N, C-alpha and C positions, 0 to 999 in steps of 0.2 A: 116088173123088173124095175129096181132102184138103181139110175145112174150116176154118180155124183161126179160132178166135174172139178177141175182145179179151182176155179172161181167160188164154186159152191164151197169149197172146202175152206178157202181162205175167207169169207164172209163172217167167221166168227172175230176174226182179227185184222189188224192191218195188214196192208201187202206191202213189202218194203221194197224199196228202189235198189237195184241193184248195181254192183260197181261201176259197168258201161252206160250205165245210164245217166249216174252220177257225173261219172268222169266228161261225157259229153255236154249235159248241161254245164261244169264248171269251162269247158272250151269257148261255148257260146259267151256264157258271162267273162272270161276272160279277154276275148276280141272286143265286148262291147263298153268294157271298162278301160283295159289296156293303152287301147287305139287315143281315146281321148286325155286320159293320164299322159301321153307321150307327147300331144300336141299342144297341152297345158306347160307342161316340162319345158317343150322347146320356146314358146312364148316367154315364160319366166326366166328360164336359165337356160339358153342354147349351148351355152359350153359345156351340158351335160353331154352331148352330142359331138363335140368337137374331138374325142381321142383319135389319134391316129393307129393307123394297122400295128397291133399288138401292144399298144398301150393303153389300160382301162384309162375312163374317163376318172376324175378323180375333183376333189374342191368343192365349192359350197352347190357347184349344179347338180352335182353327184346325189347331195345331201337332199336338196328340195326335191329331186325326183323321188327318193324314198322317202320323205315324207308327205308328200303329196299323194304317192301311192295309197301309204296304210291309212292316211285320213279317208281317202276317196271307200278305198276296199270294207273300211269299217263302216263308213255311213252306207255304204250299198248295201252289204249283208246285214248291218242292225236293223236298217228300215225296211228291207225286201221282205227279208226272213223273220223280222220280228213282228212285221204287221199283221193282218188279218189273213192275208193269204199264204205267208208263211214258204212264199217262195221269189226268188229271183229272176229274171227275165227266162234265163235260161233251164230253169226249174218248170217254170210255166210252160214252155213249148215242148219238157218230155214229160207234162202231166204229172210231175212229184213235188214233195211239199216237206217242210219240216215241220215236226211237232213235238211237245214235250213228250215225253214217254206215257204220261195220262192221258193225250190228244190235244193238249189245250196249245193255243196259242204261245211262242216261246216270249214274245216281250223282245224292246230293243236291247238292253244291258245282257239278258242271256246269248241272243244272238250274235251279240258282239263278242262275247267271251266265246264262242261256240266257233266263229271265224279264225280264231286264232293261228289254224297251219296261212292263214294269207297275210296277217298282217305280224305276226312274231318274229319271221326268219327277218324282214325287211327292217324291224324296229331293232332288232340286234345287230346288224351289218352298219346300223347307224353308230354303233357302240365303239365299232371295229369289224375289220373284215374278217380278222379271225374268228366271230362270232358267227360267221356266213352258214357253219356248219350245222347253226341249228336249224337251219332251213332244210335240212333232211330229216331231223324230226317231225317238222311238218308233213312231207312226202311219206314218212312209215305212218303217221297217223291218218292218212288219206289210204293208204293201200290196205290198212288191218278192215276197211270194209268188205275186202275181197273174202274174207276169211269166217267172218263172225254170224251168226245166224241170225241174228239182227238186221246184220247188213249193218252196221254201226263202225264208224272210224274211233278212235281214242278223244278226238273232240267232241264227237258223238254223246260216248258213253261218259266224260267229264260234265259235259253240259243237261244229262238224261236228258237226251232227245233220240229222235228217229226221222228219218228220210224215207216218206211212203206215197204209195199212188195216191192223187187228189182226185174225187169223185167230185 
């Protein structure tokens, strides 16, 4: 009698990383990256933290905070996911990685392009707070992962990438 397990049926192709695994990896990365960003911003532009209750932080400090955030996220996602491992620290902890649809490594430019849901919303708000709605597009791009067969977000599809189990 031949018994085929789920693992054996997946052997023909990649095992796609599910929505919640990707969310957890993003939370881990967010903690690892946003705390240092906040510390650097506080040291460089402490006025970004000087808002009183009911008033948002404004001015140069907020612009510095957003600019630092954009650059750090672009570098982190670009070099970590674009490198040989194809994974950020959060993805490594969850044994998942990003690859091209063909299975190869992304490279830094593709990894930065693929990471647009992280940095485009912050860049848009640098141009004006009314453009903050663009952040919603980034969220939608990520939510799409839950509803596609290959567990791809819009950003994955645009960059021709997959997030798969690392073996």
